[in-house]
C-alpha positions as CSV (number, residue, x, y, z in Angstrom):
1,M,-17.0,32.2,56.8
2,E,-15.2,35.3,54.9
3,S,-15.5,34.9,51.1
4,Q,-11.7,34.1,49.7
5,N,-10.4,34.9,46.2
6,I,-9.3,31.8,45.3
7,P,-8.7,31.7,41.3
8,E,-10.2,29.3,39.2
9,A,-8.1,26.8,37.3
10,K,-9.0,27.1,33.4
11,P,-8.0,24.1,31.0
12,V,-4.3,24.0,28.7
13,E,-5.7,24.3,25.6
14,Q,-4.1,22.3,23.1
15,P,-2.2,23.7,20.5
16,Q,-4.4,22.9,17.1
17,T,-2.7,21.7,13.7
18,P,-4.3,23.9,11.1
19,A,-6.5,22.5,9.0
20,P,-6.4,22.4,4.9
21,A,-8.3,24.2,3.0
22,A,-11.9,22.9,2.3
23,G,-11.3,23.9,-1.6
24,Q,-7.6,22.4,-1.2
25,A,-6.6,19.9,-3.9
26,A,-5.2,16.6,-3.2
27,S,-1.5,16.2,-2.3
28,G,1.0,15.3,-4.4
29,R,1.6,11.9,-2.2
30,A,-1.9,11.1,-2.6
31,V,-1.4,11.5,-6.3
32,T,1.8,9.9,-6.7
33,T,0.2,6.4,-4.6
34,L,-2.1,6.2,-7.3
35,I,-0.1,6.6,-10.2
36,L,2.5,4.2,-8.4
37,G,-1.0,2.2,-7.8
38,I,-1.9,2.0,-11.4
39,L,1.5,1.2,-12.2
40,S,1.7,-2.0,-10.1
41,V,-1.3,-3.5,-11.8
42,I,-0.5,-3.0,-15.7
43,C,2.8,-3.7,-15.7
44,S,5.5,-2.9,-12.4
45,G,4.5,-5.3,-10.0
46,F,6.8,-5.5,-7.0
47,V,8.6,-2.1,-8.4
48,A,6.2,0.4,-8.3
49,G,3.5,-1.6,-6.0
50,I,5.3,-1.5,-2.3
51,P,6.1,1.9,-2.9
52,A,2.3,2.4,-3.4
53,I,1.4,0.8,-0.2
54,V,4.1,2.5,2.0
55,L,2.8,5.9,0.3
56,G,-0.6,5.1,1.0
57,S,-0.5,4.1,4.3
58,M,1.6,7.7,5.0
59,E,-0.6,9.7,3.1
60,L,-3.6,8.4,4.8
61,K,-2.1,8.9,8.4
62,A,-1.4,12.3,7.4
63,I,-5.3,12.7,6.4
64,K,-6.3,11.6,9.6
65,A,-4.4,13.6,11.6
66,G,-5.3,16.4,9.5
67,R,-1.7,17.2,8.3
68,A,-2.8,16.5,4.3
69,P,-5.8,17.8,2.7
70,A,-8.6,15.1,2.9
71,A,-9.3,15.7,-1.0
72,G,-6.6,13.2,-1.9
73,E,-8.2,10.2,0.5
74,S,-10.0,8.5,-2.0
75,A,-6.8,9.2,-4.2
76,A,-4.6,7.5,-1.8
77,K,-6.8,4.7,-0.7
78,V,-7.4,3.8,-4.8
79,G,-3.4,4.0,-4.8
80,L,-3.1,1.7,-2.0
81,V,-5.7,-1.1,-3.2
82,L,-4.5,-1.1,-6.4
83,G,-0.6,-1.6,-4.8
84,I,-1.7,-4.3,-3.0
85,V,-3.2,-6.2,-5.8
86,G,-0.6,-5.4,-7.9
87,T,2.3,-6.8,-5.4
88,A,-0.5,-9.7,-5.3
89,F,-0.5,-10.6,-8.7
90,T,3.4,-10.6,-8.7
91,C,3.2,-13.0,-5.9
92,L,1.3,-15.4,-7.7
93,A,2.8,-15.0,-11.2
94,L,5.7,-15.7,-9.3
95,L,4.5,-18.6,-7.8
96,G,3.4,-19.9,-11.2
97,I,6.3,-19.3,-12.8
98,V,8.1,-21.4,-10.4
99,L,5.7,-24.1,-10.9
100,M,5.8,-24.7,-14.1
101,I,9.6,-24.8,-13.8
102,V,9.6,-27.6,-11.4
103,L,6.8,-29.2,-13.4
104,G,8.6,-29.2,-16.5
105,I,11.8,-30.6,-14.5
106,S,10.1,-33.2,-12.9
107,L,8.2,-34.5,-16.2
108,N,11.6,-34.6,-18.0
109,S,13.0,-37.0,-15.1
110,I,9.9,-39.2,-15.4
111,E,10.8,-39.6,-19.1
112,A,14.1,-40.1,-18.6
113,V,13.0,-43.0,-16.1
114,Q,10.5,-44.7,-18.8
115,N,13.1,-44.3,-21.5
116,V,15.9,-46.3,-19.7
117,S,13.0,-48.7,-18.0
118,L,12.5,-49.3,-21.6
119,V,15.9,-50.1,-22.8
120,I,16.5,-52.6,-20.0
């Protein structure tokens, strides 16, 4: 058999996303997530908590994909957790307020029924 000149197949190279520089600081989205998370726990509740959750999850996905600097991962995680905690506290506070209103209305109606029964 004769030696044939058959070219060898080479694997196709996938395009690489440029990795952020090692000494790079956290991205603006990571810092914003942290600030919104802190605000949601301190005073804003839903207003800052929901954006902190959305931005934090977007930033963590971008970090895992290599599109954002890894230095912002801890800030994004903390902001995400604080956003969840702030939103949960706000839900519990609203539930407590509703329960107090319902309890107040029911106690008032019980007193009214007792007053009517004493008159009779």
